[in-house]
C-alpha positions as CSV (number, residue, x, y, z in Angstrom):
1,M,50.6,-75.5,36.8
2,K,52.0,-72.2,35.6
3,E,50.1,-68.9,35.7
4,F,50.1,-67.2,32.2
5,T,49.5,-63.5,31.8
6,D,49.1,-61.1,28.9
7,A,52.7,-60.1,29.5
8,T,54.2,-63.6,29.5
9,F,52.1,-65.3,26.9
10,A,54.0,-64.5,23.7
11,G,57.3,-65.6,25.3
12,I,55.8,-68.9,26.4
13,L,54.6,-69.6,22.8
14,A,58.0,-68.7,21.5
15,E,59.7,-71.4,23.5
16,G,58.7,-73.9,20.9
17,K,57.1,-76.6,23.1
18,P,53.4,-77.5,22.7
19,V,51.3,-75.2,25.0
20,I,47.9,-75.6,26.5
21,V,46.2,-72.6,28.1
22,D,43.3,-73.1,30.5
23,F,41.3,-69.9,30.3
24,G,39.0,-69.4,33.4
25,A,38.0,-67.4,36.4
26,V,37.7,-67.9,40.1
27,W,33.9,-67.4,40.1
28,C,33.3,-70.0,37.3
29,G,32.1,-73.3,38.7
30,P,32.9,-75.5,35.7
31,C,36.4,-73.9,35.6
32,Q,37.0,-74.9,39.2
33,A,35.7,-78.5,38.4
34,I,38.1,-79.0,35.5
35,A,41.1,-77.4,37.1
36,P,42.2,-80.5,39.2
37,I,42.0,-82.6,36.0
38,V,44.1,-80.2,34.0
39,D,46.6,-80.1,36.9
40,E,46.9,-83.9,37.0
41,L,47.4,-84.0,33.2
42,A,49.9,-81.2,33.3
43,E,51.9,-83.3,35.7
44,E,51.5,-86.4,33.6
45,F,52.7,-84.6,30.5
46,S,55.4,-82.6,32.2
47,G,58.4,-82.0,30.0
48,K,56.3,-82.6,26.9
49,I,53.7,-79.8,27.1
50,T,53.7,-76.4,28.8
51,V,50.4,-76.1,30.6
52,G,49.2,-73.0,32.3
53,K,46.1,-71.1,33.4
54,M,45.0,-67.6,32.6
55,D,42.4,-65.7,34.5
56,V,40.2,-63.9,32.1
57,D,39.3,-61.2,34.6
58,E,42.9,-60.2,35.2
59,N,44.1,-60.6,31.6
60,D,41.9,-59.3,28.8
61,T,44.3,-58.9,25.9
62,V,45.1,-62.5,25.1
63,P,41.6,-63.9,25.6
64,S,40.2,-61.1,23.5
65,D,42.8,-61.6,20.7
66,L,42.0,-65.3,20.7
67,G,38.3,-64.8,20.7
68,V,37.7,-66.6,24.0
69,T,34.1,-65.8,24.9
70,N,33.2,-68.8,27.0
71,I,35.0,-70.5,29.9
72,P,36.4,-72.9,30.8
73,C,38.2,-72.8,27.5
74,L,41.3,-74.9,26.8
75,V,43.4,-73.7,23.8
76,F,46.1,-76.0,22.4
77,F,49.1,-74.6,20.5
78,K,51.8,-76.3,18.5
79,N,54.6,-74.4,16.9
80,G,53.0,-71.2,18.1
81,Q,49.7,-71.8,16.3
82,E,46.4,-72.8,17.7
83,V,45.6,-76.4,16.7
84,R,42.6,-77.2,18.9
85,R,40.1,-75.6,21.3
86,H,37.8,-77.2,23.8
87,V,35.1,-75.2,25.6
88,G,33.3,-76.5,28.7
89,F,33.9,-79.4,31.1
90,C,34.9,-82.8,30.0
91,Q,36.0,-86.1,31.6
92,K,39.7,-86.9,32.3
93,A,39.9,-89.6,29.6
94,E,38.7,-87.2,26.9
95,L,41.2,-84.5,28.0
96,R,44.1,-87.1,28.3
97,K,43.4,-88.0,24.7
98,M,43.6,-84.3,23.6
99,F,46.9,-83.8,25.5
100,A,48.3,-87.0,24.0
101,E,47.3,-86.0,20.4
102,L,49.0,-82.7,20.9
103,V,52.4,-84.5,21.3
104,G,51.7,-87.2,18.8
105,E,50.9,-90.0,21.3
106,S,48.0,-92.3,21.1
107,V,45.9,-93.3,24.1
108,A,43.9,-96.5,24.2
109,D,40.3,-95.9,24.7
110,E,39.0,-96.9,28.1
111,P,36.6,-99.8,27.9
112,K,33.0,-98.7,28.0
113,E,30.4,-100.5,29.9
114,E,28.0,-102.3,27.6
115,K,24.6,-100.7,27.7
116,K,21.7,-103.1,28.0
117,S,18.2,-102.4,27.1
118,F,15.4,-102.4,29.6
119,F,14.2,-105.8,28.3
120,S,17.6,-107.4,28.4
121,K,18.0,-106.2,32.0
122,L,14.6,-107.5,32.9
123,F,14.8,-110.9,31.2
124,G,18.6,-111.3,31.4
125,K,19.2,-111.5,27.7
């Protein structure tokens, strides 16, 4: 995944491809937890979306201009404009759906395990 900086950010948006910026910091536990998921999805959507991370401790102009106050924060851009923002950790399936929607693709929902009540588990109904 690319490293975005205050100096390179405007040029990346100007390229015209959809862009996702993963704002985070090395000391942020949730940022470190979501990073491998973002890396996998960046590879999966390679050629369709430009994905990069920006360290908020080393780059303060872009995060400040965008109002990034909590991390991890994923900001999604299309045609140079912010179209979505997600703050905090989330599961890979949820992130994949966000990536796909950015490029106009649909993702089938993964089947969810049926939740059974205490009594149906106890009595098998």
